[in-house]
PDB file with one MODEL, atoms N, CA, C and O in Angstrom:
MODEL        1
ATOM      1  N   MET A   1      27.353  57.533  32.045  1.00  0.00           N
ATOM      2  CA  MET A   1      26.401  56.203  31.587  1.00  0.00           C
ATOM      3  C   MET A   1      27.353  55.908  30.683  1.00  0.00           C
ATOM      4  O   MET A   1      28.202  56.701  30.277  1.00  0.00           O
ATOM      5  N   ILE A   2      27.198  54.501  30.277  1.00  0.00           N
ATOM      6  CA  ILE A   2      28.110  54.230  29.198  1.00  0.00           C
ATOM      7  C   ILE A   2      27.213  53.147  28.381  1.00  0.00           C
ATOM      8  O   ILE A   2      27.069  52.056  28.931  1.00  0.00           O
ATOM      9  N   THR A   3      26.640  53.338  27.203  1.00  0.00           N
ATOM     10  CA  THR A   3      25.536  52.790  26.434  1.00  0.00           C
ATOM     11  C   THR A   3      26.341  52.294  25.042  1.00  0.00           C
ATOM     12  O   THR A   3      27.217  52.813  24.351  1.00  0.00           O
ATOM     13  N   VAL A   4      25.621  51.063  24.983  1.00  0.00           N
ATOM     14  CA  VAL A   4      26.469  50.087  23.804  1.00  0.00           C
ATOM     15  C   VAL A   4      25.124  49.845  23.100  1.00  0.00           C
ATOM     16  O   VAL A   4      24.074  49.720  23.731  1.00  0.00           O
ATOM     17  N   LYS A   5      25.228  49.771  21.475  1.00  0.00           N
ATOM     18  CA  LYS A   5      23.969  49.786  20.731  1.00  0.00           C
ATOM     19  C   LYS A   5      24.226  48.916  19.835  1.00  0.00           C
ATOM     20  O   LYS A   5      25.216  49.281  19.202  1.00  0.00           O
ATOM     21  N   ASP A   6      23.698  47.649  19.362  1.00  0.00           N
ATOM     22  CA  ASP A   6      23.635  47.160  18.325  1.00  0.00           C
ATOM     23  C   ASP A   6      25.024  46.000  18.107  1.00  0.00           C
ATOM     24  O   ASP A   6      25.483  45.643  17.022  1.00  0.00           O
ATOM     25  N   LEU A   7      25.429  45.631  19.292  1.00  0.00           N
ATOM     26  CA  LEU A   7      27.157  45.324  18.508  1.00  0.00           C
ATOM     27  C   LEU A   7      26.544  43.697  18.776  1.00  0.00           C
ATOM     28  O   LEU A   7      25.683  43.129  19.449  1.00  0.00           O
ATOM     29  N   THR A   8      27.607  43.385  17.771  1.00  0.00           N
ATOM     30  CA  THR A   8      27.706  42.158  17.314  1.00  0.00           C
ATOM     31  C   THR A   8      29.017  41.838  16.726  1.00  0.00           C
ATOM     32  O   THR A   8      29.717  42.528  15.985  1.00  0.00           O
ATOM     33  N   LEU A   9      29.273  40.313  17.338  1.00  0.00           N
ATOM     34  CA  LEU A   9      30.768  39.942  17.412  1.00  0.00           C
ATOM     35  C   LEU A   9      30.537  38.422  16.759  1.00  0.00           C
ATOM     36  O   LEU A   9      29.658  37.681  17.199  1.00  0.00           O
ATOM     37  N   THR A  10      31.489  38.009  15.574  1.00  0.00           N
ATOM     38  CA  THR A  10      31.449  37.176  14.793  1.00  0.00           C
ATOM     39  C   THR A  10      32.868  36.324  15.265  1.00  0.00           C
ATOM     40  O   THR A  10      33.802  37.106  15.441  1.00  0.00           O
ATOM     41  N   LEU A  11      33.132  35.253  15.444  1.00  0.00           N
ATOM     42  CA  LEU A  11      34.295  34.525  16.230  1.00  0.00           C
ATOM     43  C   LEU A  11      34.728  33.392  15.443  1.00  0.00           C
ATOM     44  O   LEU A  11      34.888  32.391  16.142  1.00  0.00           O
ATOM     45  N   ASN A  12      35.065  33.159  13.730  1.00  0.00           N
ATOM     46  CA  ASN A  12      35.288  31.800  13.471  1.00  0.00           C
ATOM     47  C   ASN A  12      34.265  31.355  13.011  1.00  0.00           C
ATOM     48  O   ASN A  12      33.993  30.171  13.213  1.00  0.00           O
ATOM     49  N   ASP A  13      33.417  32.172  12.267  1.00  0.00           N
ATOM     50  CA  ASP A  13      31.831  32.012  12.235  1.00  0.00           C
ATOM     51  C   ASP A  13      30.869  31.483  13.153  1.00  0.00           C
ATOM     52  O   ASP A  13      29.884  30.796  12.882  1.00  0.00           O
ATOM     53  N   THR A  14      31.169  31.782  13.992  1.00  0.00           N
ATOM     54  CA  THR A  14      30.677  31.702  15.076  1.00  0.00           C
ATOM     55  C   THR A  14      29.970  32.909  15.823  1.00  0.00           C
ATOM     56  O   THR A  14      30.686  33.360  16.717  1.00  0.00           O
ATOM     57  N   VAL A  15      28.866  33.484  15.699  1.00  0.00           N
ATOM     58  CA  VAL A  15      28.277  34.761  16.700  1.00  0.00           C
ATOM     59  C   VAL A  15      27.963  34.498  18.031  1.00  0.00           C
ATOM     60  O   VAL A  15      27.202  33.751  18.647  1.00  0.00           O
ATOM     61  N   VAL A  16      29.063  35.630  18.356  1.00  0.00           N
ATOM     62  CA  VAL A  16      29.058  35.322  19.877  1.00  0.00           C
ATOM     63  C   VAL A  16      27.956  36.145  20.496  1.00  0.00           C
ATOM     64  O   VAL A  16      27.115  35.737  21.298  1.00  0.00           O
ATOM     65  N   LEU A  17      28.108  37.610  19.909  1.00  0.00           N
ATOM     66  CA  LEU A  17      27.141  38.741  20.322  1.00  0.00           C
ATOM     67  C   LEU A  17      26.144  38.703  19.236  1.00  0.00           C
ATOM     68  O   LEU A  17      26.558  38.480  18.098  1.00  0.00           O
ATOM     69  N   ASP A  18      24.848  38.897  19.442  1.00  0.00           N
ATOM     70  CA  ASP A  18      23.987  39.374  18.087  1.00  0.00           C
ATOM     71  C   ASP A  18      23.160  40.503  18.572  1.00  0.00           C
ATOM     72  O   ASP A  18      22.170  40.364  19.291  1.00  0.00           O
ATOM     73  N   HIS A  19      23.690  41.786  18.074  1.00  0.00           N
ATOM     74  CA  HIS A  19      22.744  42.844  17.843  1.00  0.00           C
ATOM     75  C   HIS A  19      22.369  43.421  20.017  1.00  0.00           C
ATOM     76  O   HIS A  19      21.237  43.579  20.473  1.00  0.00           O
ATOM     77  N   VAL A  20      23.361  43.546  20.632  1.00  0.00           N
ATOM     78  CA  VAL A  20      23.378  43.651  21.949  1.00  0.00           C
ATOM     79  C   VAL A  20      23.400  44.894  22.117  1.00  0.00           C
ATOM     80  O   VAL A  20      24.220  45.663  21.615  1.00  0.00           O
ATOM     81  N   SER A  21      22.152  45.283  23.114  1.00  0.00           N
ATOM     82  CA  SER A  21      22.258  46.726  23.258  1.00  0.00           C
ATOM     83  C   SER A  21      22.154  46.645  24.822  1.00  0.00           C
ATOM     84  O   SER A  21      21.547  45.781  25.455  1.00  0.00           O
ATOM     85  N   ALA A  22      23.030  47.961  25.445  1.00  0.00           N
ATOM     86  CA  ALA A  22      23.005  47.740  27.033  1.00  0.00           C
ATOM     87  C   ALA A  22      23.037  48.997  27.926  1.00  0.00           C
ATOM     88  O   ALA A  22      23.957  49.697  27.504  1.00  0.00           O
ATOM     89  N   GLU A  23      22.517  49.506  28.833  1.00  0.00           N
ATOM     90  CA  GLU A  23      22.928  50.760  28.948  1.00  0.00           C
ATOM     91  C   GLU A  23      23.569  50.387  30.513  1.00  0.00           C
ATOM     92  O   GLU A  23      22.952  49.637  31.269  1.00  0.00           O
ATOM     93  N   PHE A  24      24.936  51.036  30.905  1.00  0.00           N
ATOM     94  CA  PHE A  24      25.012  51.030  32.674  1.00  0.00           C
ATOM     95  C   PHE A  24      24.930  52.596  33.045  1.00  0.00           C
ATOM     96  O   PHE A  24      25.169  53.590  32.360  1.00  0.00           O
ATOM     97  N   GLU A  25      24.543  52.464  34.261  1.00  0.00           N
ATOM     98  CA  GLU A  25      24.625  53.700  34.919  1.00  0.00           C
ATOM     99  C   GLU A  25      25.791  53.919  35.693  1.00  0.00           C
ATOM    100  O   GLU A  25      26.383  53.128  36.428  1.00  0.00           O
ATOM    101  N   LYS A  26      26.097  55.386  35.362  1.00  0.00           N
ATOM    102  CA  LYS A  26      27.154  55.537  36.373  1.00  0.00           C
ATOM    103  C   LYS A  26      26.696  55.760  38.075  1.00  0.00           C
ATOM    104  O   LYS A  26      25.614  56.052  38.585  1.00  0.00           O
ATOM    105  N   GLY A  27      27.893  55.508  38.593  1.00  0.00           N
ATOM    106  CA  GLY A  27      27.812  54.753  40.112  1.00  0.00           C
ATOM    107  C   GLY A  27      27.019  53.506  40.390  1.00  0.00           C
ATOM    108  O   GLY A  27      26.170  53.426  41.278  1.00  0.00           O
ATOM    109  N   THR A  28      27.244  52.859  39.838  1.00  0.00           N
ATOM    110  CA  THR A  28      26.355  51.268  40.120  1.00  0.00           C
ATOM    111  C   THR A  28      27.543  50.448  39.878  1.00  0.00           C
ATOM    112  O   THR A  28      28.466  50.802  39.144  1.00  0.00           O
ATOM    113  N   ILE A  29      27.504  49.608  40.365  1.00  0.00           N
ATOM    114  CA  ILE A  29      28.122  48.367  40.287  1.00  0.00           C
ATOM    115  C   ILE A  29      27.546  47.104  39.318  1.00  0.00           C
ATOM    116  O   ILE A  29      26.605  46.401  39.686  1.00  0.00           O
ATOM    117  N   THR A  30      28.039  46.973  38.407  1.00  0.00           N
ATOM    118  CA  THR A  30      27.197  45.778  37.594  1.00  0.00           C
ATOM    119  C   THR A  30      28.178  44.485  37.026  1.00  0.00           C
ATOM    120  O   THR A  30      29.240  44.647  36.426  1.00  0.00           O
ATOM    121  N   GLY A  31      27.656  43.376  37.313  1.00  0.00           N
ATOM    122  CA  GLY A  31      28.484  42.033  37.312  1.00  0.00           C
ATOM    123  C   GLY A  31      28.102  41.335  35.755  1.00  0.00           C
ATOM    124  O   GLY A  31      26.913  41.432  35.449  1.00  0.00           O
ATOM    125  N   LEU A  32      28.819  40.789  34.966  1.00  0.00           N
ATOM    126  CA  LEU A  32      28.459  40.203  33.850  1.00  0.00           C
ATOM    127  C   LEU A  32      28.939  38.514  34.090  1.00  0.00           C
ATOM    128  O   LEU A  32      30.060  38.142  34.437  1.00  0.00           O
ATOM    129  N   VAL A  33      28.229  37.996  33.916  1.00  0.00           N
ATOM    130  CA  VAL A  33      28.319  36.402  34.031  1.00  0.00           C
ATOM    131  C   VAL A  33      28.208  35.955  32.620  1.00  0.00           C
ATOM    132  O   VAL A  33      27.658  36.484  31.654  1.00  0.00           O
ATOM    133  N   GLY A  34      29.038  34.562  32.779  1.00  0.00           N
ATOM    134  CA  GLY A  34      28.923  34.030  31.423  1.00  0.00           C
ATOM    135  C   GLY A  34      30.028  32.847  31.180  1.00  0.00           C
ATOM    136  O   GLY A  34      30.945  32.743  31.995  1.00  0.00           O
ATOM    137  N   ARG A  35      29.938  31.859  29.945  1.00  0.00           N
ATOM    138  CA  ARG A  35      31.055  31.120  30.000  1.00  0.00           C
ATOM    139  C   ARG A  35      32.178  31.541  28.883  1.00  0.00           C
ATOM    140  O   ARG A  35      32.008  32.220  27.871  1.00  0.00           O
ATOM    141  N   ASN A  36      33.494  30.872  29.421  1.00  0.00           N
ATOM    142  CA  ASN A  36      34.577  31.408  28.127  1.00  0.00           C
ATOM    143  C   ASN A  36      34.109  31.902  26.540  1.00  0.00           C
ATOM    144  O   ASN A  36      33.272  31.433  25.769  1.00  0.00           O
ATOM    145  N   GLY A  37      34.899  32.883  26.442  1.00  0.00           N
ATOM    146  CA  GLY A  37      34.380  33.069  24.821  1.00  0.00           C
ATOM    147  C   GLY A  37      33.071  33.511  24.671  1.00  0.00           C
ATOM    148  O   GLY A  37      32.646  33.706  23.533  1.00  0.00           O
ATOM    149  N   SER A  38      32.326  33.710  25.695  1.00  0.00           N
ATOM    150  CA  SER A  38      30.887  34.451  25.676  1.00  0.00           C
ATOM    151  C   SER A  38      30.630  35.763  24.624  1.00  0.00           C
ATOM    152  O   SER A  38      29.858  35.947  23.683  1.00  0.00           O
ATOM    153  N   GLY A  39      31.605  36.516  25.231  1.00  0.00           N
ATOM    154  CA  GLY A  39      31.799  37.848  24.508  1.00  0.00           C
ATOM    155  C   GLY A  39      31.774  39.080  26.049  1.00  0.00           C
ATOM    156  O   GLY A  39      31.240  40.188  26.079  1.00  0.00           O
ATOM    157  N   LYS A  40      32.262  38.635  26.760  1.00  0.00           N
ATOM    158  CA  LYS A  40      31.937  39.827  28.080  1.00  0.00           C
ATOM    159  C   LYS A  40      32.803  40.456  28.108  1.00  0.00           C
ATOM    160  O   LYS A  40      32.546  41.656  28.018  1.00  0.00           O
ATOM    161  N   THR A  41      34.040  40.136  28.221  1.00  0.00           N
ATOM    162  CA  THR A  41      35.401  41.042  27.742  1.00  0.00           C
ATOM    163  C   THR A  41      34.851  42.334  26.193  1.00  0.00           C
ATOM    164  O   THR A  41      34.887  43.560  26.297  1.00  0.00           O
ATOM    165  N   VAL A  42      34.560  41.827  25.366  1.00  0.00           N
ATOM    166  CA  VAL A  42      34.066  42.694  24.381  1.00  0.00           C
ATOM    167  C   VAL A  42      33.142  43.257  24.171  1.00  0.00           C
ATOM    168  O   VAL A  42      32.925  43.759  23.068  1.00  0.00           O
ATOM    169  N   LEU A  43      32.023  43.366  25.555  1.00  0.00           N
ATOM    170  CA  LEU A  43      31.086  43.962  26.100  1.00  0.00           C
ATOM    171  C   LEU A  43      31.596  45.149  26.738  1.00  0.00           C
ATOM    172  O   LEU A  43      31.404  46.349  26.537  1.00  0.00           O
ATOM    173  N   MET A  44      32.174  44.615  27.413  1.00  0.00           N
ATOM    174  CA  MET A  44      32.877  45.761  28.064  1.00  0.00           C
ATOM    175  C   MET A  44      33.933  46.639  27.792  1.00  0.00           C
ATOM    176  O   MET A  44      34.244  47.504  28.612  1.00  0.00           O
TER     177      MET A  44
ENDMDL
END
């Protein structure tokens, strides 16, 4: 399992991720969809 807790990312005075928490279960496939610059790569 992968756990992310209270992740915040700010780029150029813009909050991209604001206190994001998530859990990804072992053995599952998870898709992450969003616009360019929305923080998908940072989250993963």
